C-alpha positions as CSV (number, residue, x, y, z in Angstrom):
1,X,64.2,129.9,47.0
2,X,67.5,130.8,48.6
3,X,67.9,132.6,51.9
4,X,69.2,135.7,50.0
5,X,66.0,135.7,47.8
6,X,63.8,135.4,50.9
7,X,65.6,138.2,52.6
8,X,65.3,140.4,49.6
9,X,61.6,139.6,49.3
10,X,61.2,140.5,52.9
11,X,63.1,143.8,52.4
12,X,61.0,144.7,49.3
13,X,57.8,143.9,51.2
14,X,58.8,146.0,54.2
15,X,59.9,148.9,51.9
16,X,56.6,148.7,50.1
17,X,54.7,148.8,53.4
18,X,56.7,151.9,54.5
19,X,55.9,153.5,51.1
20,X,52.2,152.8,51.5
21,X,52.2,154.2,55.1
22,X,53.9,157.4,54.1
23,X,51.5,158.0,51.2
24,X,48.5,157.2,53.5
25,X,49.8,159.7,56.0
26,X,50.2,162.4,53.4
27,X,46.7,161.7,52.2
28,X,45.4,162.0,55.8
29,X,47.2,165.4,56.2
30,X,45.5,166.5,52.9
31,X,42.1,165.5,54.3
32,X,42.7,167.3,57.5
33,X,43.8,170.5,55.8
34,X,40.8,170.3,53.4
35,X,38.4,169.8,56.3
36,X,39.9,172.7,58.2
37,X,38.9,175.2,55.6
38,X,42.4,176.7,55.3
39,X,42.5,176.7,51.5
40,X,45.7,178.7,51.2
41,X,47.5,176.3,53.6
42,X,46.2,173.3,51.6
43,X,47.3,174.8,48.3
44,X,50.8,175.6,49.6
45,X,51.1,172.1,51.2
46,X,50.1,170.4,48.0
47,X,52.6,172.5,46.0
48,X,55.5,172.2,48.3
49,X,56.0,169.7,51.1
50,X,53.4,167.2,50.0
51,X,54.9,167.2,46.5
52,X,58.4,166.7,48.0
53,X,57.3,163.8,50.1
54,X,55.2,162.1,47.3
55,X,57.9,162.4,44.7
56,X,60.5,161.1,47.1
57,X,58.6,157.9,47.8
58,X,56.7,157.2,44.5
59,X,57.0,157.5,40.8
60,X,53.2,157.3,40.4
61,X,52.1,160.9,40.8
62,X,50.8,163.8,38.8
63,X,53.6,166.2,39.8
64,X,55.9,167.5,37.1
65,X,59.4,166.2,37.8
66,X,60.4,164.0,40.7
67,X,63.1,162.9,42.9
68,X,66.6,161.9,41.6
69,X,66.1,158.6,43.3
70,X,62.8,157.7,44.9
71,X,61.9,155.0,47.4
72,X,60.2,153.3,44.4
73,X,63.5,153.4,42.5
74,X,65.2,151.7,45.4
75,X,62.6,149.0,45.6
76,X,62.9,148.4,41.8
77,X,66.7,148.2,42.1
78,X,66.5,145.5,44.8
79,X,63.9,143.6,42.8
80,X,66.1,143.8,39.6
81,X,69.2,142.7,41.5
82,X,67.2,139.7,42.6
83,X,66.3,138.8,39.1
84,X,69.9,139.3,37.9
85,X,71.1,137.0,40.7
86,X,68.6,134.3,39.7
87,X,69.8,134.5,36.1
88,X,73.4,134.2,37.2
89,X,72.6,131.1,39.2
90,X,71.2,129.3,36.1
């Protein structure tokens, strides 16, 4: 494994960790709003800012549409670049 591959693996891992943390925090916010009893606030949050955040970091969601380029797209791009580099080295 080359230094570049190791660095990319570390980068992908770190980005995936950030992605996971963001999604966990959005889920926590949803739980807090649900527990608060503010149904209207929860409905608006799910429809607007939660949707924006979730579609910006992940392609795995139930919302119609998505971000032009999500964090997941960036992760995939880096992983693909790694695979292309390995093919070029052969």
